[in-house]
C-alpha positions as CSV (number, residue, x, y, z in Angstrom):
1,X,102.4,36.8,68.5
2,X,98.9,36.8,69.5
3,X,98.1,34.4,72.4
4,X,95.4,31.8,71.5
5,X,93.5,30.1,74.2
6,X,91.6,26.9,74.1
7,X,87.9,26.8,74.0
8,X,87.7,24.6,77.2
9,X,89.8,27.3,79.1
10,X,87.7,30.2,77.8
11,X,84.5,28.4,78.8
12,X,85.9,27.8,82.3
13,X,87.1,31.4,82.6
14,X,83.7,32.8,81.5
15,X,81.9,30.7,84.1
16,X,84.4,31.6,86.8
17,X,84.0,35.3,86.0
18,X,80.3,34.9,85.8
19,X,80.2,33.1,89.2
20,X,82.5,35.6,90.8
21,X,80.3,38.5,89.7
22,X,77.1,36.7,91.0
23,X,78.9,36.2,94.3
24,X,79.9,39.7,94.6
25,X,76.5,41.1,93.7
26,X,74.8,38.6,96.2
27,X,77.2,39.6,98.9
28,X,76.6,43.3,98.3
29,X,72.9,42.8,98.3
30,X,72.9,40.8,101.5
31,X,75.0,43.4,103.2
32,X,72.8,46.3,102.0
33,X,69.7,44.4,103.0
34,X,71.1,43.8,106.5
35,X,71.7,47.4,107.1
36,X,68.4,48.4,105.5
37,X,66.5,46.1,107.9
38,X,68.4,47.5,111.0
39,X,67.7,51.0,109.9
40,X,64.0,50.3,109.3
41,X,63.9,48.8,112.8
42,X,65.1,52.0,114.4
43,X,62.9,54.0,112.1
44,X,59.7,52.1,113.1
45,X,60.6,52.5,116.8
46,X,61.2,56.4,116.4
47,X,57.9,56.7,114.5
48,X,56.0,54.9,117.4
49,X,57.7,57.0,120.0
50,X,57.1,60.2,117.9
51,X,53.4,59.5,117.6
52,X,53.1,58.8,121.4
53,X,54.9,62.0,122.1
54,X,52.6,64.0,119.8
55,X,49.4,62.6,121.4
56,X,50.8,63.3,124.9
57,X,51.7,66.9,123.9
58,X,48.3,67.5,122.5
59,X,46.7,66.5,125.8
60,X,49.1,68.1,128.2
61,X,51.0,70.7,126.3
62,X,54.3,69.1,127.3
63,X,56.6,66.3,126.2
64,X,56.8,63.2,128.2
65,X,59.9,61.1,129.1
66,X,60.6,58.8,126.1
67,X,59.8,55.1,126.6
68,X,62.6,53.8,124.4
69,X,66.1,53.3,125.7
70,X,68.6,55.9,124.8
71,X,65.9,58.3,123.5
72,X,65.6,61.9,124.4
73,X,63.4,65.0,123.5
74,X,65.2,68.1,122.7
75,X,63.1,71.2,122.6
76,X,65.7,73.0,120.4
77,X,69.0,72.1,118.6
78,X,70.9,74.0,121.3
79,X,70.5,71.0,123.7
80,X,71.9,68.5,121.1
81,X,75.2,66.7,122.0
82,X,78.2,68.5,120.5
83,X,78.8,65.9,117.8
84,X,75.2,65.7,116.7
85,X,74.9,69.5,116.7
86,X,77.9,69.9,114.4
87,X,76.6,67.2,112.0
88,X,73.1,68.6,112.0
89,X,74.2,72.3,111.4
90,X,76.2,70.9,108.2
91,X,73.1,69.2,106.9
92,X,69.5,69.7,108.3
93,X,67.8,67.4,105.8
94,X,69.0,64.0,107.0
95,X,67.4,61.7,109.8
96,X,70.6,59.8,110.6
97,X,74.0,61.1,111.7
98,X,77.3,59.5,112.8
99,X,78.9,61.0,116.0
100,X,82.1,60.8,117.7
101,X,83.6,57.7,119.4
102,X,81.4,55.4,117.4
103,X,78.0,57.0,118.5
104,X,75.2,57.0,116.0
105,X,72.2,59.0,116.1
106,X,68.6,58.8,114.7
107,X,66.2,61.8,115.0
108,X,62.7,62.8,114.2
109,X,61.2,66.2,114.1
110,X,58.2,66.6,116.6
111,X,55.6,69.3,115.8
112,X,53.3,70.4,118.6
113,X,50.6,71.4,116.1
114,X,50.4,71.3,112.5
115,X,50.4,75.0,112.1
116,X,53.0,75.7,114.7
117,X,56.4,76.9,113.6
118,X,58.0,75.6,116.7
119,X,59.3,72.1,116.7
120,X,61.1,69.7,119.0
121,X,63.3,66.7,118.2
122,X,63.2,63.0,119.2
123,X,66.8,61.7,119.3
124,X,67.9,58.2,119.7
125,X,71.6,57.3,120.2
126,X,71.7,53.7,119.0
127,X,75.4,52.8,118.9
128,X,74.8,50.1,121.7
129,X,71.8,48.6,119.7
130,X,73.7,48.3,116.3
131,X,73.6,44.6,115.8
132,X,75.1,44.7,112.3
133,X,78.2,46.5,113.3
134,X,79.1,44.0,115.9
135,X,78.5,41.1,113.4
136,X,79.9,42.7,110.5
137,X,83.2,40.8,110.4
138,X,81.3,37.6,110.8
139,X,78.8,38.4,108.2
140,X,81.7,39.3,105.7
141,X,83.3,35.9,106.5
142,X,80.1,34.2,105.9
143,X,79.5,36.1,102.5
144,X,83.1,35.1,101.6
145,X,82.3,31.6,102.2
146,X,79.2,31.8,100.1
147,X,81.1,33.5,97.4
148,X,83.8,30.7,97.4
149,X,81.1,28.0,97.2
150,X,79.3,29.8,94.3
151,X,82.7,30.3,92.5
152,X,83.6,26.6,93.0
153,X,80.2,25.6,91.7
154,X,80.5,27.8,88.7
155,X,84.0,26.2,88.0
156,X,82.7,22.7,88.3
157,X,79.7,23.5,86.0
158,X,82.0,25.3,83.6
159,X,84.4,22.4,83.6
160,X,81.7,19.8,82.8
161,X,80.1,22.0,80.2
162,X,83.4,22.8,78.7
163,X,84.5,19.2,78.5
164,X,81.2,18.1,77.1
165,X,81.2,20.8,74.5
166,X,84.9,21.2,73.6
167,X,85.7,17.5,73.4
168,X,84.0,16.9,69.9
169,X,85.7,20.1,68.7
170,X,89.1,18.9,70.0
171,X,88.7,15.6,68.3
172,X,87.6,17.3,65.0
173,X,90.6,19.7,65.2
174,X,93.0,16.7,65.7
175,X,91.5,15.0,62.8
176,X,91.8,18.1,60.6
177,X,95.4,18.8,61.7
178,X,96.4,15.2,60.8
179,X,94.7,15.2,57.5
180,X,97.1,15.1,54.4
181,X,96.1,16.4,51.1
182,X,97.4,13.2,49.3
183,X,95.1,11.0,51.4
184,X,91.4,10.6,51.2
185,X,89.8,12.3,54.3
186,X,88.4,10.2,57.1
187,X,84.8,10.6,58.2
188,X,84.8,13.4,60.5
189,X,81.1,13.1,61.6
190,X,81.3,9.4,62.5
191,X,81.1,10.0,66.3
192,X,78.0,11.2,68.0
193,X,78.4,15.0,68.6
194,X,76.5,18.2,69.1
195,X,74.3,19.1,66.0
196,X,76.3,22.3,65.0
197,X,79.6,20.4,65.3
198,X,78.2,17.7,63.2
199,X,77.2,20.2,60.5
200,X,80.7,21.6,60.7
201,X,82.3,18.2,60.5
202,X,80.3,17.2,57.4
203,X,81.2,20.5,55.8
204,X,84.9,20.0,56.4
205,X,84.6,16.4,55.2
206,X,83.1,17.6,51.9
207,X,85.7,20.3,51.6
208,X,88.5,17.9,52.3
209,X,87.2,15.6,49.6
210,X,87.2,18.5,47.1
211,X,90.7,19.4,48.1
212,X,91.8,15.8,47.7
213,X,90.3,15.6,44.2
214,X,91.9,18.9,43.3
215,X,95.5,17.9,44.4
216,X,95.0,14.6,42.5
217,X,94.1,16.5,39.3
218,X,96.9,19.0,39.9
219,X,99.4,16.2,40.3
220,X,98.1,14.4,37.2
221,X,98.2,17.7,35.2
222,X,101.7,18.6,36.4
223,X,103.0,15.1,35.4
224,X,101.3,15.3,32.0
225,X,102.2,18.9,31.3
226,X,105.9,18.2,32.1
227,X,105.9,15.8,29.1
228,X,103.3,17.2,26.8
229,X,104.6,20.7,27.0
230,X,108.3,20.2,27.0
231,X,108.4,17.7,24.0
232,X,106.8,19.9,21.4
233,X,108.7,22.9,22.7
234,X,111.9,20.9,22.2
235,X,110.9,19.9,18.8
236,X,110.1,23.5,17.8
237,X,113.4,24.8,19.2
238,X,115.4,22.1,17.4
239,X,113.5,22.9,14.1
240,X,114.4,26.6,14.6
241,X,118.0,25.7,15.1
242,X,118.0,23.8,11.8
243,X,116.3,26.5,9.9
244,X,118.7,29.1,11.3
245,X,121.6,27.0,9.9
246,X,120.1,27.0,6.3
247,X,122.3,29.3,4.2
248,X,119.6,29.7,1.5
249,X,117.2,31.4,3.9
250,X,116.4,35.0,3.2
251,X,117.2,37.8,5.7
252,X,113.5,38.3,6.4
253,X,112.9,34.6,7.0
254,X,116.0,34.5,9.2
255,X,114.6,37.4,11.3
256,X,111.3,35.5,11.7
257,X,113.2,32.3,12.8
258,X,115.1,34.3,15.4
259,X,111.9,35.7,16.7
260,X,110.5,32.2,17.0
261,X,113.6,31.0,18.7
262,X,113.3,33.8,21.2
263,X,109.7,33.1,21.8
264,X,110.3,29.4,22.2
265,X,113.1,30.0,24.8
266,X,110.8,32.5,26.7
267,X,108.0,29.9,26.6
268,X,110.4,27.2,27.9
269,X,111.4,29.3,30.8
270,X,107.8,30.2,31.6
271,X,106.7,26.6,31.5
272,X,109.7,25.5,33.7
273,X,108.8,28.1,36.4
274,X,105.1,27.4,36.3
275,X,105.6,23.7,36.6
276,X,108.1,24.3,39.5
277,X,105.5,26.4,41.4
278,X,102.8,23.7,40.6
279,X,104.8,21.0,42.3
280,X,104.1,21.1,46.0
281,X,107.2,18.9,46.7
282,X,109.5,21.6,45.4
283,X,108.7,23.8,48.4
284,X,110.9,21.5,50.4
285,X,113.8,21.3,48.1
286,X,117.3,21.4,50.0
287,X,118.9,24.8,49.9
288,X,122.6,25.1,49.4
289,X,125.0,27.9,49.1
290,X,125.1,28.9,45.3
291,X,127.6,31.4,43.9
292,X,125.8,34.3,42.3
293,X,128.4,35.3,39.7
294,X,128.3,32.1,37.5
295,X,124.6,31.9,37.5
296,X,124.3,35.7,36.6
297,X,126.8,35.2,33.7
298,X,124.8,32.3,32.4
299,X,121.6,34.2,32.6
300,X,122.9,37.3,31.0
301,X,124.1,35.1,28.0
302,X,120.6,33.4,27.9
303,X,118.7,36.7,27.9
304,X,121.0,38.6,25.6
305,X,118.5,38.2,22.8
306,X,116.3,40.8,24.4
307,X,119.2,43.3,23.9
308,X,119.5,42.9,20.1
309,X,119.5,46.2,18.3
310,X,119.3,48.2,21.6
311,X,121.9,50.7,22.8
312,X,122.0,49.3,26.3
313,X,125.1,48.9,28.4
314,X,125.2,45.9,30.9
315,X,127.1,46.5,34.0
316,X,128.0,43.6,36.2
317,X,129.7,44.2,39.5
318,X,129.4,41.1,41.7
319,X,132.0,39.7,44.1
320,X,133.2,36.1,43.2
321,X,132.4,35.0,46.8
322,X,128.9,36.3,46.9
323,X,126.4,33.5,47.3
324,X,122.9,32.7,48.4
325,X,121.5,29.7,50.3
326,X,118.6,28.7,48.0
327,X,117.9,25.7,45.6
328,X,120.0,26.3,42.5
329,X,117.0,25.9,40.2
330,X,115.1,28.5,42.0
331,X,117.9,31.0,41.9
332,X,118.3,30.5,38.1
333,X,114.5,31.0,37.5
334,X,114.4,34.1,39.8
335,X,117.4,35.6,38.1
336,X,116.2,34.7,34.7
337,X,112.9,36.5,35.3
338,X,114.4,39.6,36.9
339,X,117.3,40.0,34.4
340,X,115.0,39.1,31.3
341,X,112.5,41.7,32.4
342,X,115.2,44.3,32.9
343,X,116.6,43.6,29.4
344,X,113.2,43.4,27.7
345,X,112.0,46.8,29.2
346,X,115.2,48.9,28.6
347,X,115.2,50.5,25.2
348,X,118.3,52.6,25.7
349,X,120.5,53.4,28.8
350,X,121.9,50.7,31.1
351,X,121.2,47.6,33.2
352,X,123.4,47.5,36.3
353,X,123.7,44.3,38.4
354,X,125.8,44.7,41.6
355,X,126.1,43.4,45.2
356,X,126.1,45.9,48.0
357,X,124.9,46.0,51.5
358,X,124.2,42.2,51.6
359,X,121.7,42.5,48.7
360,X,121.8,41.8,45.0
361,X,120.6,44.9,43.0
362,X,119.3,44.8,39.5
363,X,118.8,48.3,38.2
364,X,117.7,49.4,34.7
365,X,117.3,52.9,33.4
366,X,113.8,52.6,32.2
367,X,110.9,53.4,34.7
368,X,107.9,51.1,34.9
369,X,104.7,51.9,33.1
370,X,102.4,53.9,35.4
371,X,99.6,51.5,34.6
372,X,101.5,48.8,36.6
373,X,101.5,50.9,39.8
374,X,100.1,48.6,42.6
375,X,99.7,45.7,40.1
376,X,103.2,44.7,39.5
377,X,103.1,41.3,41.0
378,X,99.7,40.3,39.6
379,X,99.6,37.6,36.8
380,X,99.1,39.1,33.4
381,X,99.8,42.6,34.4
382,X,102.0,44.3,31.9
383,X,102.8,47.7,30.4
384,X,101.5,48.9,27.1
385,X,104.8,48.5,25.4
386,X,105.5,44.9,26.8
387,X,105.6,42.1,24.2
388,X,105.4,39.4,27.0
389,X,102.5,37.8,28.8
390,X,102.9,39.7,32.1
391,X,103.8,36.5,34.0
392,X,107.5,37.2,34.7
393,X,107.5,39.2,37.8
394,X,104.4,37.4,39.2
395,X,106.3,34.2,38.9
396,X,109.3,35.8,40.5
397,X,107.2,37.0,43.3
398,X,105.6,33.6,43.9
399,X,109.1,32.0,43.9
400,X,110.2,34.4,46.4
401,X,107.2,33.9,48.7
402,X,107.6,30.2,48.6
403,X,111.3,30.3,49.5
404,X,111.3,33.2,51.9
405,X,113.3,35.6,49.6
406,X,112.6,39.3,50.5
407,X,112.2,40.5,47.0
408,X,111.7,44.5,46.6
409,X,110.8,46.2,43.5
410,X,110.3,49.9,42.9
411,X,110.3,52.5,40.3
412,X,110.8,56.2,39.7
413,X,111.6,58.6,37.1
414,X,115.3,57.4,37.1
415,X,114.5,53.7,36.5
416,X,113.5,50.5,38.1
417,X,115.2,48.8,41.0
418,X,114.9,45.2,42.1
419,X,116.8,43.7,45.0
420,X,116.9,40.8,47.4
421,X,119.1,39.7,50.3
422,X,122.1,37.5,49.8
423,X,125.2,36.6,51.8
424,X,129.0,36.8,51.2
């Protein structure tokens, strides 16, 4: 599960990281600046001494004793201290070298004349004059203290800004979370807030009002449809039953009445399923263990009309103790859709219903229309030979999604296979 952080925590973390980076950059700059100032001090002293040596050599033809402490003039590199000579022979382009036992050298090349190939070196061993080296630990402690102060300041500013910025959002989120579709929304933008949050609050308020109006219309439609649709269907079904019992009816008329009865029965099932899906309170119906075999036998009898005139063998192999924990009405609607689709789309062959591996399997010998590939669970998706409305599997898929039933449907050249998990 992806971890979700609060806006307040993220703002404080961002300020803390920013403050820490600023403190690190400031400390690094201060340390580099300190070393640069010290090196420039030695460089300036060497340049002054080198200029004086060149003037003296130009007048007298020899080098004088350096005035600076720890400075020496070397006619050649052969007179260099051993550690300096080793470092210089490795790299002759530098002006600063680290020696042994903490010694540190600065040197300048002295030219007797501008055209003379001969040169001498002014060397200063400055280890005893390195101020930064002796104060390095103290400087680091001071910089660490400054970094801690900067970090603390960043945290305080981040906490203040996060609290000021996130508090309206926290209140708005609490109001949205507490909102119920059955109740009119409160005024989200009643409290003074930030401009962008006020815009968001007004948008949510308008959206919540639209959702409330929509749910009210949906409840009213479901209530009215439950009566207005079921009553005429019951009248038509009753009329079809009376006509079917009329002995004077011709065979052709009787066939038409049977077709009407099948259509009405299918429409009754579709209306019942759609109304069940439309009622939000059905999502919390209490589940209970329901035996599969009696429901399957009843569904097979109800859907037997789809097999009239077909050479289809129905095989039922389900243990008597197989059951499923689900609302009974949901199980009946699900099986009615799956079994009814299997009967309706099998012209010849078999429909096998069995229980194995903890799953109920409904297999028919007719493969699905290739046109349904990828669209099987979409409303009104049906094959070219289908006489229905393309809602059966879409309704079954929605029922399974609402009640956490893992419905699997696949098809190949050998037939169509639907299954879902049950218990024994």
